[in-house]
C-alpha positions as CSV (number, residue, x, y, z in Angstrom):
1,M,79.9,78.7,131.6
2,A,77.9,81.7,130.4
3,R,80.8,84.0,131.3
4,C,83.2,81.9,129.3
5,R,80.9,82.1,126.2
6,L,80.6,85.8,126.6
7,A,84.4,86.2,126.8
8,E,84.8,84.1,123.7
9,H,82.3,86.3,121.9
10,D,84.0,89.5,123.0
11,A,87.4,88.1,121.8
12,A,86.0,87.3,118.3
13,P,87.0,89.6,115.4
14,A,84.3,92.1,114.3
15,I,84.4,90.6,110.8
16,S,85.8,87.3,109.7
17,A,85.6,85.6,106.2
18,R,87.2,82.4,104.9
19,G,87.2,81.3,101.3
20,L,84.4,83.8,100.4
21,V,83.2,83.2,96.8
22,R,80.3,84.8,94.9
23,T,79.5,83.8,91.3
24,F,77.0,85.3,88.9
25,A,76.2,82.9,86.1
26,D,79.7,81.8,84.9
27,Q,81.5,84.8,86.4
28,R,83.4,84.7,89.7
29,A,82.9,88.2,91.1
30,V,84.5,87.3,94.4
31,D,87.1,84.6,94.2
32,G,88.2,83.2,97.6
33,V,88.4,86.2,99.9
34,D,89.9,85.8,103.4
35,L,89.3,88.7,105.9
36,E,89.8,89.3,109.6
37,V,88.9,92.7,111.0
38,P,89.5,93.3,114.8
39,K,87.0,95.2,116.8
40,G,87.6,99.0,116.8
41,E,89.5,99.1,113.5
42,I,88.8,101.1,110.4
43,Y,89.4,98.7,107.5
44,G,89.8,100.2,104.0
45,F,88.8,98.0,101.1
46,L,90.5,99.5,98.1
47,G,90.1,98.7,94.5
48,P,88.7,99.9,91.1
49,N,85.1,99.6,90.0
50,G,84.3,95.9,89.2
51,A,87.0,94.5,91.5
52,G,84.4,92.9,93.8
53,K,84.3,95.4,96.7
54,S,80.6,96.0,96.8
55,T,79.8,92.3,96.3
56,V,81.9,91.4,99.4
57,V,80.1,94.1,101.4
58,R,76.7,92.8,100.3
59,M,77.6,89.3,101.4
60,L,78.8,90.6,104.8
61,C,75.6,92.6,105.2
62,T,73.4,89.6,104.4
63,L,72.1,91.1,101.2
64,L,73.7,88.3,99.1
65,N,74.4,84.7,100.1
66,P,78.0,83.5,99.4
67,S,78.3,80.8,96.7
68,E,81.1,79.3,98.8
69,G,82.9,80.0,102.1
70,V,81.8,81.3,105.5
71,A,81.7,84.7,107.1
72,T,80.8,86.1,110.5
73,V,80.0,89.7,111.5
74,A,79.8,90.8,115.1
75,G,80.2,87.1,116.0
76,F,77.2,85.9,114.0
77,D,77.1,83.8,110.8
78,V,75.9,85.8,107.8
79,V,74.0,82.8,106.3
80,K,72.7,81.0,109.4
81,Q,72.0,84.0,111.6
82,P,71.3,86.9,109.3
83,E,68.7,88.6,111.6
84,R,71.3,88.7,114.4
85,V,73.9,90.2,112.0
86,R,71.4,92.9,110.9
87,L,70.7,93.9,114.5
88,H,74.4,94.6,115.1
89,I,75.4,96.4,111.9
90,G,74.7,99.7,110.2
91,V,74.9,100.0,106.4
92,A,75.3,103.0,104.1
93,L,75.5,101.7,100.6
94,Q,76.8,103.6,97.6
95,E,73.2,104.6,96.4
96,A,71.3,106.1,99.3
97,A,67.7,104.8,99.4
98,L,66.0,108.0,100.6
99,D,62.4,109.1,100.2
100,E,62.8,112.7,98.9
101,K,59.3,113.6,100.0
102,Q,60.2,113.0,103.6
103,T,62.0,115.4,105.8
104,G,65.3,114.3,107.4
105,R,63.6,114.2,110.8
106,E,60.7,112.0,109.5
107,L,63.2,109.5,108.0
108,L,65.2,109.3,111.3
109,H,61.9,108.9,113.3
110,L,60.9,106.0,111.1
111,Q,64.3,104.3,111.4
112,C,64.1,104.7,115.2
113,R,60.6,103.1,115.3
114,L,61.7,100.2,113.0
115,Y,64.6,99.4,115.4
116,G,62.2,99.4,118.4
117,L,63.2,102.6,120.2
118,R,60.5,103.8,122.7
119,P,58.7,107.0,121.9
120,H,60.5,109.0,124.7
121,E,63.9,107.8,123.3
122,V,63.3,108.8,119.7
123,E,63.7,112.6,120.0
124,Q,66.9,112.4,122.0
125,R,68.4,109.9,119.6
126,V,67.5,112.0,116.6
127,A,69.0,115.1,118.3
128,D,72.2,113.1,119.1
129,L,72.5,111.9,115.5
130,A,71.8,115.3,114.0
131,G,74.7,116.7,116.0
132,L,77.0,113.7,115.3
133,V,76.7,114.0,111.5
134,D,76.2,117.8,111.3
135,I,72.8,117.9,109.6
136,G,71.7,121.0,111.5
137,E,68.6,123.0,110.4
138,A,68.3,120.9,107.2
139,L,66.7,118.1,109.4
140,D,63.3,119.7,108.9
141,R,63.6,120.2,105.2
142,R,62.4,117.8,102.6
143,I,65.2,115.4,101.5
144,G,64.6,116.3,97.9
145,T,66.2,119.8,98.6
146,Y,69.4,118.2,100.0
147,S,72.7,118.4,98.3
148,G,74.6,115.2,97.6
149,G,76.7,115.6,100.7
150,M,73.7,116.2,102.9
151,K,72.0,113.1,101.6
152,R,75.2,111.0,102.4
153,R,75.3,112.4,105.9
154,L,71.6,111.7,106.5
155,D,72.0,108.1,105.2
156,L,74.9,107.8,107.6
157,A,72.7,109.0,110.5
158,A,70.0,106.5,109.6
159,A,72.6,103.7,109.6
160,L,73.6,104.7,113.2
161,V,70.1,104.9,114.8
162,H,70.6,101.7,116.7
163,N,74.2,102.4,117.7
164,P,75.7,99.4,115.7
165,E,78.8,97.5,116.6
166,V,80.0,97.4,112.9
167,L,79.4,100.1,110.3
168,F,79.7,99.3,106.6
169,L,80.3,102.3,104.3
170,D,80.3,101.5,100.6
171,E,82.1,104.3,98.7
172,P,80.6,106.9,101.0
173,T,82.2,109.9,99.2
174,T,81.8,109.0,95.6
175,G,80.6,112.1,93.7
176,L,81.0,114.5,96.5
177,D,82.9,117.8,96.3
178,P,86.2,118.1,98.3
179,V,84.5,120.0,101.2
180,S,81.7,117.5,101.6
181,R,84.3,114.6,101.4
182,A,86.4,116.1,104.1
183,T,83.3,116.5,106.3
184,V,82.4,112.8,105.9
185,W,86.0,111.8,106.8
186,E,85.8,113.8,110.0
187,E,82.5,112.0,110.9
188,V,84.0,108.6,110.2
189,R,87.0,109.3,112.4
190,A,84.7,110.6,115.2
191,L,82.6,107.4,115.1
192,N,85.7,105.3,115.4
193,T,87.7,107.3,118.0
194,E,84.8,108.5,120.2
195,L,82.5,105.5,120.0
196,G,85.0,102.7,119.3
197,M,82.9,101.6,116.3
198,T,84.4,99.1,113.8
199,I,84.2,100.5,110.3
200,F,84.5,98.6,107.0
201,L,85.1,101.2,104.3
202,T,85.1,100.5,100.6
203,T,86.6,103.1,98.4
204,Q,88.3,103.7,95.0
205,Y,89.9,106.9,96.3
206,L,93.6,106.4,97.3
207,E,93.7,109.4,99.5
208,E,90.6,108.3,101.4
209,A,92.1,104.9,102.3
210,D,95.4,106.5,103.2
211,E,93.8,109.1,105.5
212,L,91.2,106.9,107.3
213,A,92.2,103.3,107.4
214,H,94.2,101.5,110.0
215,R,94.7,98.7,107.6
216,V,94.0,98.4,103.9
217,G,93.0,95.4,101.8
218,I,93.6,95.8,98.0
219,I,91.2,93.8,95.9
220,D,91.6,93.1,92.1
221,H,89.5,90.7,90.0
222,G,87.7,89.3,93.1
223,R,90.9,88.5,95.0
224,I,92.8,90.3,97.8
225,V,96.3,90.9,96.4
226,A,97.7,92.7,99.4
227,E,96.8,93.7,103.0
228,D,98.6,95.8,105.6
229,T,98.8,99.3,107.0
230,P,99.0,102.0,104.3
231,E,102.5,102.9,105.3
232,A,103.7,99.3,105.3
233,L,102.1,98.7,101.9
234,K,103.9,101.7,100.5
235,R,107.2,100.7,102.1
236,S,106.9,97.2,100.6
237,I,107.7,98.7,97.2
238,G,111.1,99.7,98.5
239,S,111.4,102.4,95.8
240,D,111.0,106.1,95.1
241,V,109.0,107.2,92.1
242,I,110.0,109.5,89.3
243,I,107.3,110.7,86.9
244,V,108.1,111.9,83.4
245,E,105.4,113.9,81.6
246,T,106.0,114.2,77.8
247,D,104.2,115.3,74.7
248,G,106.3,112.9,72.6
249,D,106.7,109.2,72.3
250,C,106.6,107.4,75.6
251,S,108.4,104.4,74.3
252,A,111.4,106.6,73.4
253,V,111.4,107.9,77.0
254,E,111.2,104.4,78.3
255,A,114.2,103.3,76.2
256,A,116.2,106.3,77.3
257,V,115.8,105.8,81.0
258,R,116.1,102.0,81.2
259,S,119.9,102.4,80.7
260,V,120.2,104.6,83.8
261,P,121.8,102.6,86.7
262,S,119.4,101.9,89.7
263,V,116.3,102.2,87.5
264,E,114.2,99.2,88.6
265,Q,111.0,99.4,86.7
266,V,109.6,101.6,83.9
267,T,105.9,101.7,82.8
268,S,103.9,104.2,80.8
269,H,100.3,105.4,81.1
270,G,99.0,108.0,78.6
271,S,101.5,110.8,78.5
272,E,103.3,109.8,81.7
273,V,106.2,107.4,82.3
274,T,106.6,106.0,85.8
275,I,110.1,105.1,86.9
276,M,110.8,103.1,90.1
277,V,114.2,103.7,91.6
278,Q,115.9,102.9,94.9
279,D,117.3,106.4,95.5
280,G,115.2,109.1,93.8
281,A,117.4,112.1,94.9
282,A,120.5,110.5,93.4
283,T,118.8,109.2,90.2
284,I,116.7,112.1,89.0
285,S,119.7,114.0,87.7
286,P,121.1,111.0,85.6
287,I,117.5,110.5,84.3
288,A,117.3,114.2,83.2
289,V,120.7,113.9,81.4
290,A,119.6,110.7,79.6
291,L,116.4,112.3,78.4
292,H,118.4,115.4,77.2
293,N,121.0,113.3,75.4
294,A,118.2,111.4,73.6
295,H,116.8,114.8,72.5
296,L,113.4,114.2,74.1
297,T,111.1,117.0,75.1
298,V,109.9,116.7,78.7
299,R,107.0,118.8,80.1
300,N,107.6,117.8,83.7
301,L,110.0,115.7,85.8
302,T,108.8,114.9,89.3
303,L,110.2,112.9,92.2
304,R,107.8,111.6,94.9
305,T,107.3,108.9,97.5
306,P,105.2,105.8,96.6
307,T,101.4,105.9,96.9
308,L,98.9,103.1,97.3
309,D,98.3,103.4,93.5
310,D,102.0,102.5,93.0
311,V,101.4,99.4,95.2
312,F,98.5,98.4,93.0
313,L,100.6,99.0,89.9
314,E,103.4,96.9,91.3
315,L,101.0,94.0,92.1
316,T,98.7,94.1,89.1
317,G,100.4,96.1,86.3
318,G,97.5,98.6,86.2
319,R,96.5,101.7,88.2
320,I,93.4,101.9,90.4
321,E,92.6,105.5,89.2
322,E,92.7,104.4,85.5
323,A,90.5,101.3,86.2
324,A,88.0,103.4,88.1
325,R,87.2,105.7,85.2
């Protein structure tokens, strides 16, 4: 019987949520979210600021109770078994709570003791983590001297002290420079491929979700509006994208290109007009001719394949990158 229960636990998803709701006063920040993340997956949770990403993470990490619905993490109920959940997860939230008067080594030693590691295990674990997240000689400096990227990597190391089954990363690269961001990406990949760790990654960066996630859930106004692999989501649009940059009237550009055969959708954002077409290579020339015949000045005319932001635009009528500003 014990073996049967163990097999069932092992077969359970790393994260499961059904009908998850969270309200604040009269506002529904999360509105009926369903999730299932298998073990060993990097799941990207993509959406603009205010979409509900961080609220979902806080419920899954037992920092907030759901107003409605149920959720399990590592096989344990987040409301009924919060202590069990916490023993099996690591969490690096958007704002790293680090004591800047401590050294990195002192912080990791404290985390090790809090999780019950024996004294003879602590030094080896700290050494392993320092190598894993590439802290190096900075480990013995005060945290107040760290760069933003170093603080993020130290916070990640602290979340890994007890070798968790599931790691939650809430916008781990927000505010980082491109080099630091790439370093964090490499570390996230290593945790997943080398340790088999399940990673739940929230982000507003399209490239981050595209690069790291096996599957992506797109959330908007507290609801998941799409979920699949990044490639499948982009293919679901079924269109190429032509971008017209203009210094003139976008409405005039829209009117000129709508008459071109095979143009499916036209939207404008600032000085850019986005045109969805079935065959971009065959359509870009007729669009250029239509703009010329309408005597419109064009700064740039670009053909590209769809991005996750185009998926978000198709589903919601807005862009993630604009909503995130």
